[in-house]
N, C-alpha and C positions, 0 to 999 in steps of 0.2 A: 752605510745606507741601511736603514732599518726595514726589515721585511714587513709588508702589510699582512695582517692576519686575515686569513680567508674566512669569509662569513659562512657559518654553518647553514646548510639548507634546512629550512623549516620542514620537519617531518609531517607528511600529510596525515591528517586524522583519518582513521578508518573505523569510526564508530557505527555509522549508519549507511547502508547501501539501499537505495530505493530503485524499484523497477516496475515496469508495466508491460503488458502485451497490447499491441495496437493493431487495428485493422489496416487494410490496404485498399483505398487510401485511409489515412488516420481519421479518427473521430473528430468532429468539429471542436471539441474541448482540448485537443492535443496541445496546442500552444500554451494554454492556461496551466495545464498539468505540468508541462515541461518547465515552465517558470518556477513552479513550486518545487519540483524535484531538483532543480539546480542548487537549492539550499541544503540538500543532503550531502554527505561527505563524498559520495559517489552515486552515480545513477546510470540507468540504461533502459532503452525501450527494445522490445523484441517483436519481430514480425517476420513476414516472408519476403521483405524487401529491405535494402540497406540504405541509410542516409547518414553518413558519418557526421555531417554538420549538426544534426539533431540527435546524435547518439542512438540511432536506430540500427539494430543489428539483424540482418535477415537470415537467421539460423533456423527458422521454422519453415521447412521445405514442404509446405502444404497450403491448401486453400484456407484462408483465415475465417471465412464464414462457416459457422457450425450450426447444427440442428439444436432446437430447444426441446426440453422434455423433462422427464423425472417428476418427482413429487411436487416441485415448485415451478415447473415450467421454465427453468433457467437454462443458460447456455451449457451444452454438453462439450466442454472445452478442455477436459483433462489432458487429452493427447497433445495439445499445444503447450500447456504449462509444464507437463512432464518433461518435454524436451528442454524447456527453459531451466528447470531445477537441475536437471542432469548437467547442462552446460555450466551453470553457476557453480555447482559442487566440484566440477573438474577444472575450473578456471582458477589458477593460483591467485591471481590479482583479486578477483571477486570474493573467493572463499576466505580471503584474509580479513574481511570485515567482521565486526563483532555482532552486528544486528542487521536484519533484512526486513524491508517493508515493501510488500506488493501493494500497489495502488491501482484501483480501477479508474477508468477514464471519466467516470461521473462522480469522482470523489475529490473534495477539496482537502488537502493535507497541509498542515503547518509543521514542517520538519523541525524547526527550532523548538517548538512546543513539545513535539514527540521526543526529541533528544533529551529535553529537560525531564520529561516523565521517565524515560529509560534510566537516566542517571539517578533520579530520585529513588527509583526502586532498588538500584544497586545490585542486581543479580549478576552472577558470574556467567558471561556469554559462552564459556567453554562447555557448559552443561547444556543438555537438550531441553530448551525452553521455548514456549510460545505463549501468546496472549489469546486467551479465550478457549472455551470448550462448549460448543464447537468454535473453531476459529472464524471470526467474522469475515465474509467474503470481500466487502469493499476495501478493507485494508488488513492484510495478513502480516503479522509480525512474528518472526522466529529468530532464534539465536544461531551463532556460528556452530555451536555444538549440535543443534538439531539438523543443520545442513550436512554436517559430517556424518551423523547417524544415517541420514537419508542416502548419502553417497555410498556408505559401506554396507548397508543392510536392506535397502528398500526392495531389491529384487528378490532376495530370499524370504523376507518377511511379508512385505506389502503385496507382492505379486504372486509368489508361489504359495506361501502359507495361508494368507488371508484373501487372496484373489481380489484385492481392492481395485486394481486398475480396470477390470471388466465390470465391476459392480457399481463403482462411483465415477460416473462420467462428468460430474460437475467438479471443477478443479478445487473449489473451496472445501467440499466434502472429502475429496480424495486426499488432499494434504492433511486435513484434520485426522481422518481415519488412519492414514499411513503413519503420521507422527505418533498417534495414539498407540498404534501397534508396535512402534519402535520404543515406546516408553517415555514420551515427553512429559514435562511438568508445566502445568498451567500457572503462569505467574502474572496474569492479567491484573492490573491495578484494581483495588476494591472500589475506588471512586470512579465515577463516570469519566471516560476519556474520549468518547466519540459521540457524535450526534447522528441518529439515523431516523429520518422522517421527511416526508414530502412537504415542500413549501409551495402554496398556491401563488398565482400571479399577484393577488392582492398583497401577499407578504413581501414580495420583491418590490412592489410599489411603495410600501411603507419604509423599506430599507432605503430606497432612493430618496425618500423625503427625510431621512435621518431619524426616523422614529426609534425609540428605545424605551421599553421593550417592543418587540414586534409580535403581535398575537393573531392567531388565525386557526381555522379548522383544518386539520390535516386531511387532504382529499382522499388518502388511502385508508387510514385508520379511523377517520372521522372524529379523532380526539382533538380537544382544544389544546393548543400548544402556545407557549410564549417563549420567545428567544430574547434573552437579556444579554447585552453585549459583554458585560463583566463576567457573566457565567460562561458564555460561549468561549471566551478567551482562555478558560481553564482547560478546554478540550483541544485535541490534536487533529481530529478528522471529522469531516462532515459529508453526509451522503443522503440522497442523490441530487446531482445537478446535471441536467441533460444538455444544457446549452452554454456556450461561452459567455453569453450575456448574463445568465443567472449566476454563473460562477463569479464573474467580475463584480456584479452587484453585491453579492454576499461578501466577497473578500474586501471590497471597499468599505462596506458597512462595519464589518468586524474589526478591521484595522483602524478605521476612523483617523487616518492621517499618519499612523505609525508604520514603520517598515516591516515589523514582525511582532509577534506576540510571544 
């Protein structure tokens, strides 16, 4: 009797780990962002409550609501994200990923496109690398090497020597200044890879009608903007979208019948 060969288990890809910090209860856009993050090789949400079914880990033992302030009147949330980064750095499973992407709950991310851009750049993730200087808040990308440097040296360099924790209470500026102090290299792609601009209601109505391009006046910057579907498909992240309806409308418009871009 011939023995059947055992099928080798397919090794799980560990290229991209996506994560987000969510409120309690979660933001209205949570389910939309969750569906996007499911396309990453691994993902997790962090908060002060746990929901295993939706991969929410309650390791932030604190009130999720924070004060707003600083130069930009933004969330003073370093204390929450600091706990998350420490947890990730000390978790063998998570720290084994090559790249990390923090996604805000008002950001549409296309993980397949992001992975394609990461692979195209071809940088060694064992080095301390990140995208941007400063690192953009809506989506923060850094390497395995950067997380390792954070684990080994953030207390001696970022907290004691530079006193960054007390100075920068906005998480995006904290992680930028900390990684900068630790000596990271900015490897952000030269070509545009994300869209950052407000879309007015008339823009979403044009998307619903299938118009391409969609042109409008940005209500924040007052600049005239045009979003062309073929150009938008070259990007990996889009911000900000405050409601699930707006996220859904934009995703339907950019995909136009495709499963991914």
